[in-house]
N, C-alpha and C positions, 0 to 999 in steps of 0.2 A: 504493500500499499505506500503510495508516494505521500508527500506532505499535504498536498492540496486535498486528496481523498481524506486523509486523516482529520484535517481541519474541519472540512464539511460534515464528517462523521460526528465530532465533538459539538459542533453548533447544532446539529440536528438533535442529539442527545440531550443538550441543554435545554432546547426549546421544548422538546417532550416533557422533560422534568418540570419545567416551569408551568406547563399547562396542567400536568397532573397534580402539581401542588395547589395551583389555582381551583381545579375542580374539587379536590379534597377540602380546601379551606371554606369554599362556598357551601359544600354539603354539610360541614360541620357547624357553620354559622346559621344556616337556614332553620335548623331546628331551635335555635335559641334566641331567635329575633321575634320580638313581641311588638306588634304594631299598636299604636294608639288611634282610637277613633272616638268621635263625638257621636251622640244619639242621631244628629243629622246625617253624619257621615254613613252611619248604619242603615238609616232609611233610604239614602240615595244609592249605596253601593250594594246592598244585598250580599252581606257577608256570609260564606257557607257555615253551616253548623259544625261543630267540632272542631274549628280552627281557632287556635289560642290566640287572644289579643287583649288590649286593655281599652275600657271604655271609660270616660270621664265626663264630668259636669258637676251641677249643683244637686244636692239632695233636695227633692221637692217637698215643700212644706206640707205636712199631713200625711205623707206617704209612708212613713216608717212603721212596720208591723213587726214585733218580736214574738218569738214563741220558742221559749228554752234558749237553746244557742244558736236558733236560726234567726235569721234577719232578712227582711224583704223590704225593698224600698225603690223608689223611682228616681233615676237620675235624668236631669234635664239640662238643655243647652238654651233654653228659651224658645226653641222652635219645635224641637221633638223630644221625645221621652223614651226610656228604656227602663223596664223593669229588672231589677237586680235581686237575686236570691243568694244569700251567703250563709253558710254555716261554719261557725269558729268565734274566736275572741275578736270583738269589735274594738277598734281604736278608741281610746278614752275620748279624743276630740272629735268623734263622728257625731254629727247631729244635724237636724234639718236646717236647710240654707246654706250649708257648708260645701266646700269644693271637695270631691273625692275622686280617686281613680279606682275602678275595680278591674282585677285581672281574671280572666277565665276564658269560658266558652259559651256560645249560644246553644240553647236546647235544640232539640230535633225540629220543632216547628219554627225556630227563628224568632220567637216572641219574647222569651225570658233569657237573661244573661245569667248563668251559673257561675258565680265568682268563687274562687279558692284563695283569694287575697284581696283585701280592701285597705287603701291607704287614705288617710284624712289628713288635712292640712294641719300643720304643727303650731300656728299661732294665728292670732287674729288678723296679721298683716300677709300671711302667705296664701297663695293659690297656686296649686301645681302649674308649671309652665304650659302643660299641654292643655290643660282646662282653660287658662287664661287666653291662650292663642285661639282655642275653639269659640270662646265667647267674643273675642275681638272680631273673628271671622263673621259671626252671625249679627254683629252689631249691638250686642247686649252688654258689653264691657263698659265700665265707667271707672276711671281712676278715682282713688280716694282723696278727699280734701280734708282739712282739719274738721270742718262741720258736717262731713258727709260719711257714709258708711262704705262708699266704694262697691256696693252691691250692683249686680246687673239691673237693668229697668224693671224687668219682670218680678224682681224680689224688693224693689224699692218700698213698696207699701206694706210689707209684711214685717212684722218684728221677728228678730232672729234670736235664739236662745243665748248667744253669747253677746248680745247687745248690751253694754254696760256703760251708760253715758253719766257722767257727774251732774 
């Protein structure tokens, strides 16, 4: 084998190795990527049941139902809603009118989201970035001012459990 053929052989071997590494990397990451959707995204895109993803929004007032360790509530982004059922320990800061992100899968009929993890905002000034972005896209987001709650328009007229004004 002369020098030119040997060089071509090593270049081809390098390209094949890089392609194989890329395919393996993509396959490994594909199972670990969890996408975020708002209730409006779910209504528009029609996500298949069984696929793992996150859904986020605000817990709708009056929608929380507790039974033992099970919790059912509705997440809204102001335009659409998604019913969420969760079994497990609920974060201490979980309450109506607060931003949450639930991770899990849609049930078979695609109407109820079965969550295996629920994340709640961790102080009165925090909203998960995905939820805030979703609310901004739908035109429901308002920035907080000193005399304002910073709540979206559809929650402005409702009292929230953590509202503590002097």
